[in-house]
C-alpha positions in Angstrom: 10.0 -52.0 199.3 8.1 -48.7 199.4 9.8 -47.8 202.6 13.2 -48.1 201.0 12.2 -45.9 198.1 10.9 -43.2 200.5 14.0 -43.3 202.6 16.3 -42.9 199.7 14.3 -40.2 198.2 14.2 -38.2 201.6 18.0 -38.9 202.0 18.8 -37.4 198.6 16.6 -34.4 199.3 18.4 -33.7 202.6 21.8 -34.0 200.8 20.8 -31.6 198.0 19.5 -29.1 200.4 23.0 -28.7 201.9 24.5 -27.6 198.5 21.7 -25.2 197.4 22.8 -21.7 197.1 20.8 -19.0 199.0 22.2 -15.8 197.4 20.9 -16.5 194.0 18.4 -13.8 192.6 15.1 -14.5 191.1 16.0 -15.4 187.4 13.3 -15.4 184.8 13.1 -16.0 181.1 14.1 -12.9 179.0 16.3 -11.5 181.9 19.8 -10.0 180.8 22.2 -11.3 183.4 25.8 -11.1 184.1 27.5 -14.0 186.0 30.9 -14.4 187.4 32.5 -17.8 186.5 35.6 -19.2 188.3 38.1 -20.2 185.6 41.2 -22.0 186.2 44.3 -21.3 184.1 47.2 -23.4 185.0 47.5 -23.1 188.7 45.8 -19.8 189.0 42.1 -19.0 189.3 40.3 -15.9 188.1 36.6 -14.7 187.6 35.5 -14.4 184.1 32.1 -12.7 183.4 29.6 -13.9 181.0 26.7 -11.7 179.9 23.6 -12.7 177.9 19.8 -13.3 177.7 18.3 -16.2 179.6 16.4 -18.0 176.8 15.6 -21.2 178.7 15.4 -22.4 182.4 15.1 -26.0 183.7 13.9 -26.2 187.4 15.2 -29.1 189.2 16.3 -28.1 192.6 19.9 -28.7 192.8 20.2 -29.4 189.0 18.6 -26.2 188.0 20.0 -24.9 184.7 19.6 -21.8 182.6 20.6 -21.4 178.9 22.4 -18.2 178.2 22.5 -16.7 174.9 24.8 -13.9 173.6 26.2 -12.6 170.3 30.0 -13.0 170.0 31.7 -11.4 167.0 28.6 -11.9 164.9 27.9 -15.3 165.9 25.2 -16.5 168.3 26.7 -18.4 171.3 24.6 -20.4 173.7 25.7 -22.1 176.9 24.0 -24.1 179.6 24.9 -23.3 183.2 24.3 -24.9 186.5 22.9 -22.3 188.8 24.1 -24.0 192.1 27.5 -24.9 190.8 30.3 -23.9 193.0 32.2 -22.4 189.9 29.6 -19.7 189.7 30.7 -16.8 192.0 27.9 -14.3 191.6 24.8 -13.6 189.4 23.5 -10.0 188.6 20.3 -9.3 186.8 21.0 -6.3 184.7 17.7 -6.0 182.8 14.3 -7.7 183.0 12.2 -8.2 179.8 8.6 -8.7 179.2 8.1 -12.0 177.5 5.1 -14.2 176.7 6.8 -17.6 176.3 8.6 -20.0 178.4 11.4 -20.7 175.9 12.8 -18.0 173.7 14.3 -20.3 171.0 12.8 -18.1 168.3 15.8 -15.6 169.0 18.1 -18.2 167.4 16.6 -17.3 163.9 16.6 -13.4 164.4 19.5 -11.0 164.2 20.3 -7.5 164.9 17.3 -5.2 166.1 14.9 -8.1 165.8 16.4 -9.8 168.9 15.5 -6.9 171.1 13.0 -7.7 174.0 10.7 -5.1 175.6 12.1 -4.0 178.9 9.9 -4.6 182.0 10.1 -2.0 184.7 9.4 -3.1 188.3 
């Protein structure tokens, strides 16, 4: 019984490592990023860019996700993205911020200049 569980676990890990992307930059909480998403319109595909602040990250190897928040027409919009998805073409970190929390959910209740994060220079 124990052998079967270990065998399945190892097989799943080997399968997942094939699909992990190697060209992903180090993304941290508070980073402002710009990612190119492959969007399909009819029978054509194009790249649409999404920009925002990373307010949450869930590390789970192939299932690693980030929550991206941006203000669009005065309304806060959040979306969860799978980092290793084949629909994501590229990711650029445009700005790093100094934060002291693992999740920045407090930004939801703030607006305007109160949502600014202190920039971290490397």
